[in-house]
C-alpha positions as CSV (number, residue, x, y, z in Angstrom):
1,M,0.0,0.0,0.0
2,E,1.3,3.5,-0.8
3,K,2.1,5.8,2.1
4,E,0.1,8.8,1.0
5,K,-3.1,6.8,0.4
6,L,-2.8,4.9,3.7
7,Q,-2.2,8.2,5.6
8,Q,-5.2,9.9,3.9
9,Q,-7.5,6.9,4.8
10,V,-6.3,6.7,8.4
11,T,-6.8,10.5,8.7
12,T,-10.4,10.2,7.4
13,I,-11.2,7.3,9.7
14,V,-9.8,8.9,12.8
15,E,-11.4,12.3,12.1
16,E,-14.8,10.6,11.6
17,V,-14.6,8.8,14.9
18,L,-13.4,11.9,16.7
19,A,-16.4,13.8,15.2
20,E,-18.8,11.3,16.6
21,A,-17.0,10.7,19.9
22,D,-16.6,14.4,20.9
23,L,-13.3,13.6,22.8
24,K,-11.7,16.3,25.0
25,S,-8.1,17.0,25.8
26,G,-6.9,14.3,28.3
27,N,-9.2,11.6,26.8
28,V,-7.7,8.3,25.5
29,F,-8.1,6.9,22.0
30,V,-7.2,3.2,21.5
31,L,-5.9,1.6,18.3
32,G,-6.0,-2.1,17.6
33,C,-4.2,-2.8,14.2
34,T,-2.8,-5.6,12.2
35,T,-0.5,-4.4,9.5
36,S,-0.4,-8.0,8.2
37,E,-4.0,-7.5,7.0
38,I,-3.5,-4.0,5.7
39,V,-0.9,-5.3,3.3
40,G,-3.2,-8.2,2.3
41,G,-1.8,-11.0,4.4
42,T,-3.1,-13.0,7.4
43,I,-3.1,-11.5,10.9
44,G,0.2,-12.2,12.6
45,K,1.9,-13.6,9.5
46,N,2.9,-10.6,7.3
47,S,3.8,-7.7,9.6
48,S,5.0,-4.5,8.0
49,Q,7.2,-2.3,10.2
50,E,6.9,0.4,7.6
51,V,3.1,0.4,7.6
52,G,3.1,0.4,11.4
53,Q,5.3,3.5,11.4
54,W,3.0,5.3,8.9
55,V,-0.2,4.5,10.9
56,I,1.2,5.7,14.3
57,E,2.8,8.8,12.7
58,T,-0.5,9.7,11.1
59,M,-2.5,9.1,14.3
60,K,-0.1,11.1,16.4
61,K,-0.3,14.1,14.0
62,I,-4.1,14.1,14.5
63,L,-4.4,13.3,18.3
64,D,-1.3,15.1,19.8
65,P,-2.4,18.7,19.0
66,K,-5.8,17.9,20.5
67,G,-4.2,16.6,23.8
68,I,-5.8,13.2,23.2
69,Y,-3.6,10.3,24.3
70,L,-3.1,7.4,21.9
71,A,-3.0,3.8,23.4
72,V,-1.8,1.1,21.0
73,Q,-3.0,-2.4,21.7
74,G,-0.5,-5.2,21.2
75,C,-1.4,-8.7,20.0
76,E,-2.4,-11.7,22.1
77,H,1.3,-12.7,22.5
78,I,1.6,-9.9,25.0
79,N,-1.9,-10.4,26.3
80,R,-3.2,-7.3,24.4
81,A,-1.1,-5.0,26.6
82,L,-1.0,-1.4,25.4
83,V,1.7,1.1,24.7
84,V,0.9,4.5,26.3
85,E,2.8,7.5,27.4
86,R,4.0,7.2,31.0
87,E,2.3,10.5,31.8
88,I,-1.2,9.1,31.2
89,A,-0.4,5.8,32.8
90,E,0.7,7.5,36.0
91,K,-2.2,10.1,35.9
92,K,-4.8,7.3,35.6
93,D,-2.9,4.9,37.9
94,W,-2.7,2.2,35.3
95,E,-0.4,-0.7,36.3
96,I,2.8,-0.6,34.2
97,V,4.0,-4.1,33.1
98,S,7.4,-5.3,32.0
99,V,7.4,-6.0,28.3
100,K,8.7,-4.3,25.2
101,P,6.8,-5.0,22.0
102,A,8.5,-6.8,19.1
103,L,7.4,-7.5,15.6
104,H,5.9,-10.9,16.4
105,A,5.1,-10.2,20.0
106,G,3.1,-7.0,20.1
107,G,3.0,-6.1,16.4
108,S,4.2,-3.4,14.1
109,C,2.0,-0.6,15.4
110,S,3.1,-1.4,19.0
111,V,6.7,-1.3,18.0
112,A,6.2,2.0,16.1
113,A,4.4,3.5,19.1
114,F,7.2,2.5,21.4
115,E,9.6,4.2,19.1
116,Q,7.6,7.4,18.5
117,F,6.2,8.1,21.9
118,S,8.3,10.4,24.1
119,D,8.2,8.1,27.3
120,P,6.5,4.9,26.4
121,V,5.4,2.2,28.8
122,E,3.2,-0.9,28.6
123,V,0.0,-1.3,30.6
124,E,-2.4,-4.2,30.8
125,H,-5.7,-2.5,31.2
126,I,-7.1,0.9,30.2
127,V,-10.4,2.7,29.8
128,A,-10.5,4.6,26.6
129,Q,-13.3,6.9,25.4
130,A,-13.1,5.8,21.8
131,G,-11.0,3.8,19.3
132,V,-10.4,2.3,15.9
133,D,-9.9,-1.4,15.2
134,I,-8.1,-2.1,11.9
135,G,-8.3,-5.8,11.1
136,D,-10.7,-7.1,13.8
137,T,-8.2,-7.1,16.7
138,S,-10.9,-6.7,19.4
139,I,-10.5,-3.4,21.1
140,G,-13.8,-3.6,23.0
141,M,-12.1,-4.6,26.2
142,H,-10.4,-1.3,26.3
143,V,-13.3,1.1,25.6
144,K,-15.4,2.5,28.4
145,H,-19.0,1.3,28.8
146,V,-21.4,2.1,27.2
147,Q,-19.8,1.3,23.9
148,V,-21.5,2.6,20.7
149,P,-20.4,1.5,17.2
150,V,-19.1,4.1,14.8
151,R,-19.3,3.4,11.1
152,P,-16.4,5.1,9.3
153,S,-17.0,5.8,5.6
154,I,-13.8,3.8,4.9
155,K,-14.6,0.1,5.7
156,E,-11.3,-1.3,4.7
157,L,-7.7,-0.1,5.0
158,G,-5.8,-2.2,2.5
159,G,-7.0,-5.7,3.2
160,A,-8.0,-5.0,6.8
161,H,-11.7,-4.6,7.9
162,V,-12.2,-1.3,9.9
163,T,-14.5,-0.9,12.8
164,A,-14.7,1.8,15.5
165,L,-16.2,2.5,18.9
166,R,-17.0,5.5,21.1
167,S,-18.5,5.5,24.5
168,R,-21.4,7.4,26.1
169,P,-22.6,7.7,29.7
170,K,-25.0,5.1,30.9
171,Y,-28.7,6.0,30.9
172,V,-30.1,5.4,34.4
173,G,-33.3,6.3,36.2
174,G,-36.1,4.5,34.4
175,P,-39.1,5.9,32.6
176,R,-39.4,9.2,34.6
177,A,-35.8,10.2,34.0
178,E,-34.8,12.8,31.5
179,Y,-31.6,12.7,29.5
């Protein structure tokens, strides 16, 4: 996949999710991504370090100026631990774990995040306000309840299926409540 096309599509996807999610500075946006499927392969079998770098670079250009933290989910080989900036991990009191992502234990985007973040750490569990899943990597465990699907206009990035989630506060109170 060519760099410019991928970056345009990632930008469109992220901006559409942000428009629906109404995130604020200090919120967290989670990414689950398989570069293997973006390049047309099978998840975990055809990782592309270059594509991982492009995805993270593009997302940081969008999120950083808004003060929104990016959390990058690793693969099942590191129990879906996430790369985050130490600042947000400490602010949210997320437990930092000892692992450094690698191409086949974490994935290309996790490796890229570890390289591009200013003070990266890995954590096991987070609560994000929204996120994008590129390649059906299952980010739902990391998005705050109540989760609401977001339907980006771009349904595939290369060969990878794209889905997204945002969250909203729970409705409570029953039939007399007003929202």
